[in-house]
C-alpha positions in Angstrom: -21.0 7.8 15.4 -21.7 9.5 11.9 -24.1 8.5 9.3 -21.6 9.0 6.1 -24.6 10.8 4.8 -24.8 13.8 7.3 -21.2 14.7 8.3 -22.0 17.1 10.8 -24.9 15.0 12.7 -22.6 13.1 15.2 -25.1 10.8 17.3 -24.5 8.6 21.1 -23.7 4.9 19.4 -25.4 2.1 20.9 -23.8 -2.2 21.7 -24.5 -3.0 18.2 -24.8 -0.8 16.1 -24.8 -1.7 12.7 -21.8 0.6 10.9 -22.2 0.8 7.5 -20.7 2.3 4.2 -19.4 5.7 4.6 -20.7 5.9 9.1 -17.9 7.6 11.1 -16.9 6.5 14.9 -15.5 8.5 17.6 -14.3 6.9 20.8 -14.3 10.2 22.8 -11.6 10.7 26.3 -11.4 8.0 28.4 -13.8 5.4 26.0 -12.8 2.7 24.4 -15.1 0.9 21.3 -15.1 -2.9 19.7 -16.4 -3.5 16.5 -17.2 -7.5 15.4 -16.6 -7.6 11.6 -16.7 -11.3 9.5 -13.3 -12.5 10.7 -11.8 -10.7 12.6 -12.3 -7.4 15.6 -11.5 -3.9 15.3 -10.3 -1.8 18.6 -10.7 1.4 19.0 -8.8 3.4 21.7 -9.7 6.9 23.5 -10.0 9.9 20.4 -9.6 7.8 17.9 -11.4 8.3 14.9 -12.3 5.2 12.2 -14.8 5.6 9.2 -15.8 2.8 6.4 -15.0 4.0 2.6 -16.1 -0.2 1.5 -17.3 -2.5 3.0 -18.2 -5.1 1.0 -18.0 -9.3 0.6 -14.6 -9.0 -0.1 -13.1 -6.2 -0.3 -13.0 -3.4 3.6 -11.4 -0.7 3.6 -11.2 2.0 6.6 -10.5 5.2 7.1 -7.9 5.5 10.1 -8.2 9.8 10.7 -6.6 10.2 14.7 -6.3 7.3 17.7 -5.3 4.1 17.9 -7.2 1.2 16.5 -6.1 -2.5 16.2 -7.1 -5.6 13.9 -7.4 -9.0 14.8 -8.3 -10.6 12.0 -9.3 -14.7 12.4 -9.5 -15.3 9.1 -9.5 -14.0 5.4 -10.5 -15.6 2.5 -8.4 -16.3 -0.2 -9.8 -13.0 -2.8 -10.2 -10.9 0.5 -8.4 -7.2 0.6 -8.7 -5.1 4.2 -7.2 -2.0 4.2 -6.8 0.8 6.5 -5.9 4.0 5.0 -3.8 7.1 7.3 -3.9 10.6 6.3 0.4 8.9 6.0 0.1 5.3 5.1 -2.1 3.1 3.6 -2.2 -0.5 5.2 -3.0 -3.4 3.0 -3.4 -6.5 5.7 -1.9 -9.6 3.6 -2.9 -12.7 6.7 -4.6 -12.9 9.2 -3.2 -11.7 12.5 -2.5 -8.9 15.3 -2.2 -5.3 13.6 -2.1 -1.8 15.4 -2.2 1.4 13.5 -1.5 4.2 15.8 -1.6 8.5 13.7 -1.1 11.3 16.5 -3.0 14.7 15.7 -0.4 15.6 12.8 -1.5 12.9 10.4 1.6 10.7 11.1 1.5 7.1 12.0 3.0 3.8 13.2 2.2 0.0 12.5 2.8 -2.2 14.2 2.6 -5.9 13.4 2.7 -8.4 15.9 1.2 -11.7 13.9 0.8 -11.7 10.3 2.2 -9.8 7.2 0.8 -6.7 5.7 2.5 -4.4 2.9 2.3 -0.4 4.0 1.5 1.8 0.4 3.9 5.6 1.8 6.6 7.5 0.0 5.9 6.8 -3.6 6.4 2.9 -2.3 5.7 0.2 -0.4 7.5 -2.1 2.3 6.7 -5.7 3.1 5.5 -5.8 6.8 5.9 -8.9 9.1 6.0 -10.7 12.4 7.3 -8.3 15.0 8.2 -5.3 12.6 6.9 -1.9 13.5 6.8 1.1 10.7 7.1 4.7 11.6 5.7 7.3 8.9 6.4 10.8 9.6 5.0 13.5 7.5 2.5 14.6 5.2 3.4 16.0 1.5 6.5 13.6 1.5 6.2 10.9 4.1 9.8 9.8 5.3 9.8 6.0 7.0 11.8 3.8 9.1 12.0 0.6 10.3 12.3 -0.5 13.7 11.3 -3.7 15.9 7.3 -3.8 17.5 8.8 -3.6 21.0 7.2 -3.9 24.4 3.8 -4.2 24.9 2.0 -1.3 27.0 -1.9 -0.6 28.7 -3.6 -0.6 25.6 -2.1 -4.5 23.7 -2.7 -6.2 27.0 -6.5 -4.3 27.3 -7.2 -5.6 23.4 -5.3 -9.1 23.9 -7.8 -9.1 27.5 -10.7 -9.2 25.5 -10.2 -11.4 22.4 -9.3 -13.5 25.4 -12.9 -13.4 27.0 -13.8 -14.1 22.7 -11.7 -16.9 22.6 -13.1 -18.6 25.8 -17.3 -17.6 24.8 
């Protein structure tokens, strides 16, 4: 992890590490991270960097710089905003649901909606995404995108599902 006030000072995170505004988390090769948040959880895959841009009661804004992150949102207040920015798309979760965002080394992004509804802002416009939609966004200066179906679950999705089942059984 890295505290926002010293961007070059990376330290090993510990269990129950409290993440706050400006903090960054890096999941190293072979690592997985689970972040519990009010109303849900965020799961980070190996070689993933996530930053907390804003974490107030009504506004949660995160930045996914690189890697894979799954978001399981169990509840949202009526006026609550939950947004995730990548190098080329900004995703706003409109409803509780199950979402995944992947960012590759070139800054290209993929946004998948397994359950719920989200808005993706890229290439000067906004696209509504619903259950079963996946948006691929490529390019940084003038991003382009297409919409496809989510497809089959992979090993990462199955791991996240297992963690969620564990949460529900507690």
